[in-house]
C-alpha positions as CSV (number, residue, x, y, z in Angstrom):
1,M,-1.3,21.7,-16.7
2,M,2.1,23.3,-14.5
3,R,-0.5,25.5,-12.2
4,Y,-2.5,22.4,-11.6
5,L,0.7,20.6,-10.4
6,G,2.0,23.6,-8.4
7,S,-1.2,23.6,-6.5
8,R,-1.2,20.1,-5.9
9,L,2.7,20.3,-4.7
10,L,1.6,22.9,-2.4
11,Q,-1.3,21.2,-0.7
12,S,0.5,17.9,-0.6
13,I,3.4,19.6,1.4
14,L,0.9,21.3,3.8
15,L,-1.0,17.7,4.1
16,L,2.4,16.1,5.0
17,W,3.4,19.0,8.0
18,I,-0.2,17.6,8.9
19,V,0.5,14.0,9.0
20,S,4.1,14.6,10.4
21,L,2.4,16.8,13.6
22,I,-0.1,14.4,14.3
23,G,2.5,11.3,14.0
24,F,5.3,12.6,16.1
25,F,3.3,14.2,18.9
26,V,0.8,11.2,18.6
27,L,3.9,8.4,19.2
28,Y,6.0,10.6,21.8
29,L,3.0,10.9,23.6
30,A,2.2,7.4,24.0
31,P,2.5,5.5,27.3
32,G,6.2,4.1,27.8
33,G,7.9,6.4,25.2
34,P,11.1,5.6,23.8
35,L,12.5,4.9,27.1
36,A,10.5,2.2,27.8
37,Q,12.9,0.0,25.7
38,F,15.8,0.9,28.7
39,A,13.6,0.9,31.5
40,L,13.0,-2.9,31.1
41,T,16.8,-3.5,30.9
42,P,17.9,-5.1,34.8
43,G,19.4,-2.9,36.5
44,M,19.1,0.3,34.8
45,T,18.8,3.0,37.4
46,Q,16.7,6.8,36.9
47,E,20.1,8.4,37.1
48,Q,21.0,6.0,33.6
49,L,17.6,7.0,32.1
50,A,17.9,10.3,32.7
51,R,21.4,10.6,31.0
52,I,20.1,8.3,28.1
53,A,17.6,10.8,27.8
54,H,19.5,13.4,27.4
55,Q,22.0,12.3,24.9
56,M,18.8,11.3,22.4
57,G,17.5,15.1,23.3
58,L,14.3,13.1,24.9
59,D,14.6,15.9,28.0
60,R,13.8,18.9,25.9
61,P,10.4,20.2,25.4
62,L,8.3,18.1,22.9
63,P,7.9,21.3,20.2
64,V,11.5,21.1,20.4
65,Q,12.6,18.1,19.9
66,Y,9.3,18.3,16.6
67,W,11.2,21.1,15.6
68,E,14.8,19.5,15.5
69,W,13.6,16.7,14.0
70,L,11.7,18.3,11.5
71,S,14.5,20.7,10.4
72,R,17.3,17.5,9.8
73,L,13.9,16.1,8.0
74,L,14.0,19.0,5.4
75,I,17.6,18.5,4.8
76,G,18.0,14.5,4.4
77,D,18.8,13.6,7.5
78,W,15.9,11.3,9.0
79,G,17.6,10.4,12.0
80,Q,19.3,7.6,13.5
81,S,17.4,4.5,14.8
82,Y,17.3,3.9,18.5
83,R,17.6,-0.4,18.1
84,D,20.9,-0.4,16.0
85,S,22.0,3.4,16.1
86,Q,21.7,3.1,11.7
87,P,20.5,5.5,9.5
88,V,16.9,5.9,9.1
89,L,16.7,6.1,5.6
90,A,19.4,3.3,5.3
91,I,16.5,0.9,7.1
92,I,13.9,1.7,4.7
93,G,15.8,1.1,1.8
94,S,16.9,-2.3,3.1
95,H,13.4,-3.2,3.2
96,L,11.9,-1.0,0.4
97,F,12.7,-3.8,-2.7
98,A,10.5,-6.3,-0.7
99,T,7.6,-4.1,-0.2
100,L,7.8,-3.0,-3.7
101,L,8.2,-6.2,-5.2
102,L,5.2,-7.6,-3.0
103,M,2.6,-4.7,-3.5
104,G,3.5,-4.9,-7.8
105,A,3.4,-8.2,-7.9
106,S,-0.1,-8.0,-6.5
107,T,-1.3,-5.1,-8.0
108,L,-0.7,-6.1,-11.4
109,L,-2.4,-9.7,-10.8
110,A,-5.7,-7.6,-9.5
111,M,-5.7,-5.5,-12.2
112,I,-5.5,-8.3,-14.6
113,I,-7.9,-11.0,-13.0
114,G,-10.3,-7.6,-11.5
115,T,-10.6,-6.1,-15.0
116,W,-11.8,-9.8,-16.6
117,I,-13.9,-10.4,-14.1
118,G,-15.4,-7.0,-14.0
119,V,-16.3,-7.0,-17.7
120,L,-17.3,-10.3,-18.2
121,G,-19.7,-9.5,-15.7
122,A,-21.4,-6.7,-17.0
123,I,-21.6,-8.7,-20.4
124,R,-23.3,-11.5,-18.6
125,R,-25.1,-9.3,-15.8
126,Y,-28.0,-11.3,-14.1
127,S,-25.9,-14.4,-14.9
128,I,-24.6,-17.3,-12.9
129,F,-21.5,-15.9,-13.2
130,D,-22.1,-12.4,-12.4
131,Y,-23.9,-13.9,-9.2
132,L,-20.8,-15.6,-8.5
133,A,-18.4,-12.8,-8.6
134,T,-20.4,-10.9,-6.5
135,I,-20.6,-13.2,-3.9
136,G,-17.0,-13.9,-3.9
137,A,-16.2,-10.1,-4.3
138,M,-18.4,-10.1,-1.0
139,I,-16.5,-12.7,0.7
140,G,-13.3,-11.3,-0.9
141,L,-14.0,-7.8,0.8
142,S,-15.1,-9.7,4.2
143,I,-12.3,-12.0,5.3
144,P,-9.8,-10.2,7.1
145,T,-6.2,-10.5,5.9
146,F,-4.4,-12.1,8.6
147,W,-6.6,-14.5,8.7
148,F,-7.2,-15.5,4.8
149,G,-3.0,-15.8,5.1
150,L,-2.8,-18.1,8.3
151,I,-5.5,-20.5,6.5
152,A,-3.1,-20.5,3.4
153,I,0.1,-21.1,5.6
154,Y,-2.1,-23.9,6.8
155,L,-3.7,-25.1,3.6
156,F,-0.6,-25.0,1.3
157,S,2.9,-25.2,3.8
158,V,1.3,-27.5,6.2
159,K,-0.9,-29.8,4.9
160,L,0.0,-29.2,1.4
161,P,3.3,-28.6,1.1
162,W,4.2,-26.7,-2.1
163,F,5.1,-23.1,-1.1
164,P,7.1,-21.5,2.1
165,A,5.5,-20.5,5.2
166,G,7.5,-17.5,4.9
167,N,10.3,-15.3,4.4
168,M,11.5,-14.1,0.7
169,Y,14.2,-16.2,-0.4
170,T,16.2,-19.8,1.0
171,V,19.3,-18.9,2.7
172,G,21.8,-19.8,0.2
173,D,19.4,-20.4,-3.0
174,A,18.6,-16.0,-3.9
175,S,17.5,-17.1,-7.5
176,F,14.6,-15.9,-10.1
177,L,12.3,-19.3,-9.5
178,D,13.0,-19.1,-5.4
179,Y,11.9,-15.7,-4.8
180,A,9.1,-16.3,-7.1
181,H,8.2,-19.6,-4.7
182,H,8.3,-17.3,-1.4
183,L,5.8,-15.0,-3.2
184,V,3.1,-16.8,-4.2
185,L,1.2,-17.2,-0.8
186,P,1.8,-13.4,0.5
187,C,0.8,-12.5,-2.9
188,L,-2.1,-14.3,-3.3
189,V,-3.3,-13.1,-0.1
190,L,-2.9,-9.1,-1.2
191,T,-4.3,-9.5,-4.4
192,L,-7.8,-11.1,-2.9
193,V,-8.7,-7.9,-2.1
194,T,-7.5,-5.8,-4.2
195,V,-9.0,-7.6,-6.9
196,A,-12.4,-8.0,-5.3
197,I,-12.6,-4.1,-4.9
198,W,-11.4,-3.7,-8.8
199,S,-13.9,-6.6,-10.3
200,R,-16.6,-4.6,-8.7
201,Y,-15.7,-1.2,-9.9
202,M,-14.7,-2.5,-13.2
203,R,-18.2,-3.7,-13.5
204,S,-20.1,-0.7,-12.4
205,A,-18.1,1.6,-15.1
206,M,-18.6,-1.0,-18.3
207,L,-22.2,-1.4,-17.0
208,D,-22.1,2.8,-17.3
209,V,-20.4,3.1,-20.6
210,Q,-22.7,0.5,-22.3
211,G,-25.7,2.6,-21.9
212,Q,-24.0,5.4,-23.1
213,D,-25.2,7.0,-26.9
214,F,-21.8,6.3,-28.2
215,I,-22.1,2.3,-27.8
216,R,-25.5,2.7,-29.6
217,T,-24.3,4.4,-32.3
218,A,-21.4,2.0,-33.0
219,R,-23.6,-0.7,-32.9
220,A,-26.1,0.8,-35.2
221,K,-23.4,1.0,-37.8
222,G,-23.1,-2.7,-37.9
223,L,-19.6,-3.1,-36.1
224,P,-19.0,-6.3,-34.3
225,E,-19.7,-6.7,-30.5
226,H,-15.8,-7.3,-29.8
227,V,-14.7,-4.3,-31.4
228,V,-17.7,-2.3,-29.6
229,L,-16.7,-3.9,-26.4
230,R,-12.7,-3.9,-26.8
231,K,-12.1,-0.7,-28.9
232,H,-15.7,1.3,-27.3
233,A,-16.7,0.0,-24.6
234,M,-13.4,-1.0,-22.5
235,R,-11.6,2.1,-23.8
236,N,-13.7,4.2,-21.9
237,A,-15.0,2.5,-18.8
238,I,-10.6,1.8,-17.9
239,L,-10.6,5.8,-17.7
240,P,-12.0,6.2,-13.9
241,M,-10.3,2.8,-12.7
242,I,-6.9,5.4,-13.1
243,T,-8.0,7.4,-10.1
244,V,-9.2,4.2,-8.6
245,A,-5.9,2.8,-8.8
246,G,-4.5,5.9,-7.0
247,L,-7.0,5.4,-4.1
248,Q,-6.5,2.1,-4.3
249,I,-2.6,2.7,-2.9
250,P,-3.4,3.1,1.2
251,T,-5.0,-0.3,0.9
252,I,-2.6,-1.9,-0.5
253,L,0.0,-0.7,1.7
254,S,-2.4,-1.3,4.8
255,G,-2.9,-5.3,3.5
256,A,1.0,-5.4,2.6
257,L,1.5,-4.6,6.1
258,V,-0.1,-8.0,7.2
259,A,0.5,-9.8,4.4
260,E,4.9,-9.2,5.7
261,T,3.2,-9.6,9.3
262,V,1.4,-12.9,8.8
263,F,4.2,-14.5,6.4
264,T,7.3,-12.9,7.6
265,W,8.4,-10.9,4.7
266,P,10.7,-8.7,5.1
267,G,9.0,-5.4,3.7
268,M,8.5,-1.5,5.4
269,G,4.7,-2.8,6.6
270,R,7.0,-5.8,8.6
271,L,9.6,-2.9,9.7
272,F,6.7,-0.5,11.0
273,L,5.7,-2.9,13.0
274,D,8.7,-4.6,14.5
275,S,9.6,-0.8,15.2
276,L,6.0,0.3,16.7
277,N,6.9,-2.3,19.0
278,Y,10.4,-1.5,19.7
279,R,10.0,1.9,20.5
280,D,12.0,2.8,17.4
281,Y,10.1,6.4,17.0
282,P,13.2,7.9,14.2
283,V,12.0,4.3,12.1
284,V,8.2,4.5,13.0
285,M,7.8,8.9,11.5
286,G,10.5,7.8,9.0
287,V,7.8,4.7,7.2
288,L,5.2,6.9,8.2
289,M,6.4,10.0,6.2
290,F,7.9,7.7,3.1
291,S,4.3,6.6,3.0
292,A,2.5,9.7,3.0
293,V,4.6,11.0,0.4
294,F,4.2,7.6,-1.8
295,V,0.2,7.7,-1.1
296,L,0.2,11.0,-2.2
297,L,2.7,11.1,-5.5
298,G,0.2,7.6,-6.7
299,N,-3.1,10.2,-6.1
300,L,-1.6,13.0,-8.3
301,L,0.0,10.2,-10.7
302,A,-3.1,9.0,-11.1
303,D,-5.0,12.0,-12.0
304,V,-2.5,13.1,-14.5
305,L,-2.8,9.9,-16.2
306,Y,-6.2,10.7,-16.4
307,A,-5.9,13.5,-18.0
308,V,-3.7,12.2,-20.3
309,A,-5.9,9.3,-20.9
310,D,-9.0,11.6,-21.8
311,P,-8.3,14.9,-23.5
312,R,-11.7,16.2,-22.3
313,I,-10.2,16.8,-19.1
314,R,-8.0,20.1,-18.7
315,L,-5.8,19.9,-15.3
316,T,-6.0,23.8,-14.9
């Protein structure tokens, strides 16, 4: 196990370095660059732009800028925002809770609903419920997240004023119920795609397990069908879903980015887009690296949990 973890850690470090390298050069080679925000200031001269570039270290060769940024990153200094001169880590930390709340609630809801739909679809294969679940999953996978978000706002915030159209809480009333009230619509939108994927994978896993010899043996022993399904079929079908959960992290992150933008949810996704529009590259790179670490840790945790859940798996 330790050898496997050490190998994966080295691979993750190499991958993070590649992500940082590509991300840094793509951002800083984009048209306009970080000085574009200052160039739009009325009365700004070329001499003033050159002085700002020198103060920010942007007049040095790009490889030198990358090396200085990476060196500071390794010692915990993620730089400062061009926009408000605040530490990048502090800015990310102030938006982290909102994203974790949205992702956690939507993931938990998607796992519960998707597992139930997938298991029931496998048990009642080719029934009306199975066909409806398949059609619903295809629709859920086809609908763009932003479009579904706008429709949800129109229906449940404009036509039926049941839920707020945006933000995370009401100013002056930041209670638990108020948080939950604001969470409903963005959580619903983010759950849509995830539950569609989860239900299809769970259905396939259940169908595969139901054809195994140990299921036929359990039924031959005279065990009740609910015992066969709960203790034998579902217990083994859920194992591949651990890996699926790890692989869904990038999908959930990308969905959160769109949902946070539509609902003005103050999370990391909205921070990323706002920083990108403002060309606040230190914050953009910080969010990019933090997301990459989050995805890699999620996949590593999924592999370890799979080995713990299934004793037949040995990580070497």
